[in-house]
N, C-alpha and C positions, 0 to 999 in steps of 0.2 A: 317585316321583312329586312330592315333596319337593325333590329337587335339581333335576327338573323346572323348576317352581315361581321356585325361586333365583336359576336361573341367566337366569328370563325376568325377574324383577321384575331381577335385575341390570342386564341391559340396557335394561330400560329406564331405566331407572336413570341410566346413562350416556350415554344418549341425549335422554334431558329434559335433562340438564345441559349438552350439546352443543348444544341446539339454539339456545342464543341466540347462543354466538359461530358456527354453525354462517349463522344469520339477521343477524348482525354485516356480518358476509363476504357475505354476498350483497350486501344492501347501498353497505358496502364502496367508496371514500371518498363522506363526505356533505358534503365541504368539502374546502379544498386541505391540504395532502400539501406539509411540511418538513425537505426534506433540510440539514441544520446540513455548513458543506463548514468546517472549521477552518483555515480559509487565507485571506488576502487575494485578494479578485476576481483576475483576471486567470493567476489561475499553471495548474502542472500536471493540480491537485486541480479546483480554479474551473473549468476549462474539462471534461472530464470529466464532473462534476457537472452545469454548464450543459447539453449535452448530454442526458446522457440523459434529463436532467427536465420539457424541452421534449417528449421522442417521448412518459415516458407520459400527460402532460400530455394529447396525442391518447388516449396509450391508455386511463388508465382515467376517463377524463370528466371532473375536476377537475387546476385548476392542483398540477400541481408545481413550488413552485420553492423557491432558492438561499436559507440562512443562511447568512456569510462571519457566524464567529468567531475568530479567529484567534487566538494566544495561551497558551504554559507546552508547544511540540514540541507543539503541534494533542490535548495535553485535553483542553481547557477548555474546547472546543466537546463531545467527547465526556462531560464532565461532566457540560452543558446537556441532550442526550439523555439522557445515564443517569437526569437528577431529572424529566423526560416523564412524563407519563400511559400509559401500557405498550399503547396503541387501533391503533398504527400512523399517525399522523399525524404524529410527528418519527423521522425518519430519521437513520443520523448515516453522513457517509464517510466513508469513515474513510484513509490507508494504512497501512502495515505498521508506519512507527517509532510513530504512537501506544500502541495496542493492544497488539504483542510486545515492542518493546525499552523501549518507556516505562516500564511499569511492573518494569522489574528492577530499572531504573535513579536515576527518582525519591524520594522517600523521603514524600512529597505526596500520595499520589493522587485526584483528583476522580472515580475512579471503579475495583473490577476489571468486569475482562474480559467474566472468566466468572457473574460474578455481576450482575450487571449492563445483560448487550443478550445479543437470543438472531441468530443471524447470519439474514442475509436473501440473499446470493449474492457472492459474488466479482464482480469487476465488470473490471476490467485489469489484467493484469500489462508493469512495467515492469522492462527492462532496467536496470544500472549499465552503466555503460562507465568503462573507465577511460579517460583525455588527457590526451597531454601536453605540453609548451611547443615546435616543433615547431625553434627551437633548444634541446633539452638535447642533443641527435642520437643518437637511441634507435628503432633499427627492432621492438624488439618486446619485450615482457615480461619477455624472458629480462636481454636491452642490461640495460632498467630495473635488474633484480635487480643486476646487475653492476658495475655505478655504483654505488648507493649501499651493497652489500661496498666495495668503494673508501674510499665517503666514509660512514659509519655513519654518525646522523646529520644528516646532512645534508640529503639529500631534502627537501625540505621538498610535501608533502600537504596539499592544503584540504577540507576535510570541512564540511559544514550542520548542524554540532552534535556533539557532545559523546551517541555513542550516535544519531545518524545513520543510516541505512541507509548511503549512503555513508561514514562512518565505520568501521563494521560489515567495508564492506568491504577498507578499508583494511588492517585490522587483518586478516583471511582474507589474505593475503595475506604481511604478515611476517608470521606468526607460517608457512604456508609456507612462502614461501620464505629462514625463518633472516636478515634482514637489519634493520630498525629507519629509519623514515622521520620528519622531522617535523614534526608534528598541527598546523597550524595548524585548529580550526575558527572559522564565521561562523555570521555566525545569518542562514541561507540564501544562496540557489545564488549569483543575484543579486551581491551584493558581492564570492564567493567566485571566480566567474565574473570579474567589470572589474579582480584584481589580476592573473586568470593570467591573461585576454588585453593588459596592462600589464606583463608580464615578471619580476614579484615573486613569483611561483609557479612551482612545477616538472612539479606534477600534480594533481590532484585525482579525486574517480571521482564521473559525473554519472549520475541520469533521461536514457538518450534521446532524451523531451520541452527537456531544460535545453539538454543542447547540440547538438542536434538539426543547429541553422545556423550553425554557429560552425568542427565536422569538416567540411563538406558544404561552407564554403567556406574551409576551410584554413588554417582560424587557430589549430586545438587538432591533436594527434595522435593517434587513436582508435587502441588497442593491442590491446587484447582487454574481451572482455564477460563481464557473470557468471552471464549464464541458462545453461541447459546445452544451447542451441541457438542456431546464432550468428541476428542475430537477422535480422529480413529488412529490415527499414531499415536496417540495413550488412550487406549479407550479405558481403563482405571483409573486415568483422572478425569476425577468428577467437575464439574463450570462452579461458577463462584455461584449460579443458580440454586441450582445443586441444593445446594449450597448453605441460601439464606441471603446469599447478594445478589435481586433482582433487577439492582443496576449495577452492576460490574459487569457489564457485557460489551467488547469493541474488539477488531478484527485490526490487523495491517492489513495491508492490501497490495498486488501488482495490480498499476493500468496499462493499457496507452493512449497519447493522447497525440494530436497532432497541431498544428498550429488555424489560429481561428482563420477562416474562410478558404478554408480547404473545403477543393466541391467535395456535395454530397457523394455523388457517385467513382467516388474514389475511393472518401473514407469507408463505402459498400467494400467496396474492395479489398481493402486493411483489414478490416472486420472480416471477413470471409478467411483468407487466409490464416489469422491469430484465430476466429476458434477451432477451425481444420490442424490449426499446430495444433495448441493445448488440447482440444481430443483422440487427437492421435494416441493407442494403445503404447506403445514405446516409452512420449514424450510424457504421458498419463501418469505410467508408475516410474518415472523418473526423477517429477516434480512430490507426487508423495513420496516417496522411498526417501526427498531433500529435506522432507517435512514440513510444505505449502500445499498448499488442498486447491487443486481444477477446479477454477470458475470460468468461466467464458463469459459472455454476457454479449449483447447486443450494442448500440450506441445508447438507444435511446434507453435501457435497462442504466446504461451503466449511468448516465445523464443525473434519471433521479435518483439514483444511489447516491454522487455524490454531491450533489444541491443539497443531497436532507450529510452525508456526510459533515462539509465544512457544515454544517445550523447546531450540528451535532454538537460540536465540539466546538464551532466558537459562544456556544455560551454558558460549555463548563470552564474555557478561559477566562471569556469574562466575569463571571459569577466567584471567577477564583484569585481574582487579579493578577492569574501568569503572566508577568513580558517574559522578553527575550533575551539571552544568557548579552 
């Protein structure tokens, strides 16, 4: 009897502690919800954010809005959210680099990915595609590798910065093919594309939304995608795996994080709204047309994926001795 009484008291205590959180989750949200995007307005991540924010506004019955806080390779906005109250009203829409790469290369981070955040959901995946100038005269990755071996360090490759997904994809290719490219880092995709189109660069890895229009117009030639399967946006572009480079795999992505300590019932409610928003037929179509692949997940699935991404890129960065600019 004493054991049963102890169990009953324990259950009552748990329910008493959980009751306030459940009540808050049931009422949530009672005011506008802010999604911080760590990039300027008009970019691919901002577009994704505004698409899901509009739909979440309808689903949650409260305004969900975008707050652009660009700077420090995406970590400035993350630091803002990490310091916010863990009540579900401040969220961080992040790309892969800010939370899986920057912690390994930046000496002073404004947050710790594991300590300061709770995963809410993966939102989209974005394949990196290797594009070259049509004037380079290469038809596939093997042709490019052969050219790089003929001219070690002479084939110029742009990236959107040291440690960015395009830079890491370049490193994966150089390692797999045992060649050396000349890395030319830029502060963003726009200036890199400008120089690429002007013929001042040989190649770059770019997110599909960034290079889609130029490839379809024939101004850039797509050689390979870093995704594990062919992109349905570029079905004629083979993956690196298909071309014999099994280790050159890695997507960029967009995902939502909340401050650590946000009650689990509120996380669950936010996840349900995000998944419903991304799965909305109109939203899926617009995301696809913009070059992103809808990939909504549960918090648990995203947590597992995030940890694997941090471990993987950490090893690449350590092995190659990559440091911040």
